[in-house]
Every structure is written in structure tokens, then in C-alpha cells.
N, C-alpha and C positions, 0 to 999 in steps of 0.2 A: 730480868720482863725486860729491857728496854725502847727509849721513848721512838726510841728509828724504828724493831721492827713494830711495833703497835701503830704507825708511822707505813709503814710498808703493808703493814696484813687491812693495812681501810682501804686504802690505796687502790692497791688488790679486787679489795671486792669491792669499789665504783663503781668496775669496767663492767659487774653481771648485772650488775646495772639498771633495769629498762625506762627507756624516758616515757612518761607520762604514767609509770605504777605508783603504785599506795605497799610504801617504803616503812614497817616498824622499826625502829632502833629500840636492841634494851641497855643494858647495867654495861661499861668499859668501852672495848676498843668501839662495839658499834659507833659512841656517842662521840667518834670524829671524822667520819667518814662525810657530814655536809660540807667537811671544810676541803675535802679532795674530789670533789663532784665537777668542776670546771662549768662546762656548759649545759650540763645534763640537769634533766628541767621532768622529777621528780615528785612523788606528796611527801612527804617527810610527816611519818606520824610519830607519839607521840602516848602510851599508853592516860598517866592522867589527863588529857586532856584535852587536845594539840596537831589537826594535822595543818602541813605548813611551817615545818617548822624549818630556817634555815642556820647558817653554818655561825660560830660560835663570834656574838658579839669581841670587841675592841675593849682594853678593860677604863675606858672613858663612860663606857656604853651599857654594865654590865647596868641588869634590872633584875637583882633574885625574888620578885616577885614573876619574876617566866624562865621556870626552868624544865628541862627534860626529867623525866622517870630518875634517870640518876642525879636527880640532882645540882649537873652543871649547870651554864649558864647559857643562854641558849638568843634567836633572834626569831622573827617568824618573815617568813615570803611576803609579800606581795600577796592577798587572798584569802591567807590564811584564818584559819576560824579554831576558836575555844569552845572546848562543849564541857562539862559533868563527864568524870573517868568514867561512869554509869557509863556512858555510852558506846565509852571508844572502846567498852571491849564487848558493845551493842555490834561492836564494826568485825573489831576480833572474833571474836564467835559465828557473825552473821559472814564471816567467805571476806571478807570485801580486804581484806592485807592482804598483796601480788609476793609480797615478802619479807620476809624477819626475820632481819640479821643481829644472832644472839652468841655472850659467849657457852660456856659449858665450862665444869667440871669432868667432864668426860662427853666420847664420843665413839660409839666399839663403833668395829667392823664392815655393818652397819646402818650406822649412822643414827642409832640410838641415841639420844642423848639424857645426858643426866647434870643437872643445873642448879638445882637449886640446898641439895642437901650433902653435907661432911656424914656420914655417920659420925657416931660418935661429939661433936661439936653443937655449940647450938647453934640452932635455924629459926631464922627469921622469920621467913616465913616466901612459900613459893612465890610470890611475884605473880609476872603476866604469863610465868615462861608456861602452863600444862597451857593456860586458851591459847597461844600462841605455836605451839606443838600440834594443838589438834582443827586453830582457825588459817590458818598462814596458808597461802597453791605454795606456795617455795618458803625454805627456809634453810640461810645460808649460818656456817658457826665461825664466828672468827676466835679462833682461841692459840694464845703460845703455842709451843708443840712439850714443852716439858710442862709443871709442876715447878711451884721453890723450890719442891724436897729432888730434879730432879728426874720422878718417875714422866712416864710417860704417857700423856693425859689422851689421848687416840690408842683407845686398848682392844681388846679378841673380847673381849665382853665387862659392861658393863658393876663393877662392884657397890658404886654408888646408888641411891635410888636413882628410876628412869623420870624422865617427865612423865608422859603421856606416852601414847602410843607412834605417838608422829613421826616420821623423820629422818636426817638433813639428808638437800642434796647434795651442799656443796662443805668444804670443811678446807677455810684457808690458816691456814704458821708462819708464822718467819723461818719456814725453810719448804717451805709444799704448796700445792692441790690438787687437793681427792674429790671427789666426786662417790656421788653413795649412787649402784645397781642390785636388784635384787639378790646379780650373783657376786657384794659383796663387793669390797672398797678397789679406785682404781690410781692409781697417783697421772696427773696430766698435764701438773707441771710443778716444775725446784723455782722455789724462789730462794733458796741460797749456794752460797759454793759450796759444800755440804754431799759426798756421791753416793752414791746411788748405796753402797752398803752401812754410807755410815746415818744415810736418810735411816735403814732399817733398824741399828742398832737402838734407835732414841724412838723409836716406835713400836708399843708392844700389838698392833695389829697386821693382820697381813694385807695385802694388797697388791697387783694386779700392774703392770706400768709396760 
């Protein structure tokens, strides 16, 4: 997983975020998004209790009392507010998050997400994943196309525990962008120089194009 690929995904997702929207950013690749929004005006939400998250601070201005849900140093935009984590989840469960951007361990061809547990490995906890899957109006998955062992993360059917009944609307990997409908996944954009056949070879799910 190269940093260049992670940044490519973050930049592509930033194009999907509408001005004025409330955006929750999950752990991993989503935390890069604040640095690539340009002039776009959105309200970035962190489940540990912040609305109005800004870009990553430079080394001289890091304050580890001000961190994201993934424990990364952040800044606050003008007008940002801090609140209890419980209030943050009230916002999520109450349907006040326009877009949730999160990672995934697996995602199936209909957009069902698994992002909190791997069978046979220690479970650290589900975090806010199940609340976001149920409460966010739109879900975008930011993920590398393959796991570290080379297996596909975009699969025909989940083999990891589901994160809930909600479905992703969009999947962005370093190779492609897929959208999900009731009919399944559709390839809408290729982001690397892989041929279509090469993309199919590293994808475990069926998709139209």
C-alpha cells in the first residue's frame, strides 16, 4: 500500500463531497481527505466529538490533545465546535451526517460492508461503523483494491462479519471507481493503467461497465 495510492483515493473522493455537506471521516485513508479539499466548503465530522475538522497541522503546530477518531493530529476550521462523543453519535444516529467515508475489509457486489472484524483474529471493537452504516445518508468506501496478501477486498459475497444493513453508494480504490445500485456494481471510472481484463482478474465481484 503506497502513500501515493492512498492520496489518489483521497483526492478522488474529495470530488464527490458536495459543498455544505456534513461529512464523517473514518479511520485510515479517509483521514487524508481534509488535505485535498481545495476551496470546497464542507463540515468534517469526527465521531470522538468534533464538527469542523481542518487539514493536518505542520509539525510545529501539532497538539495531541486535538486528534481525530483515528488518533491523528488535526486542526479546527473557523467556527468548529467540540462536544461529547455521545452527542456525536446522536448526530450520526439521528441522520444528520450527509456522507460517511470509511474503509472496508471487504465489500460485496451489492455494496454490503464488512469493516470491523476478521474471523479468527482479536476483535478490538466495532467503533462507529454500525452506526454510520445505518445513519449516514450516503456511504463512500475508501479502500485499497486488494488486501496485503493479494486477495480481493471487493468480493461477490462477504466472508467477514457484516457492518449492518446499510449499503455503500460508491467504492473508490487505487484502480477504479464503482457505484452500487439494486442491480449490483457498475464500473464508472478507471484510475490506473490496468486494462479492463487485468482489473477483472484482481476483483472478486462481478460488475458491469
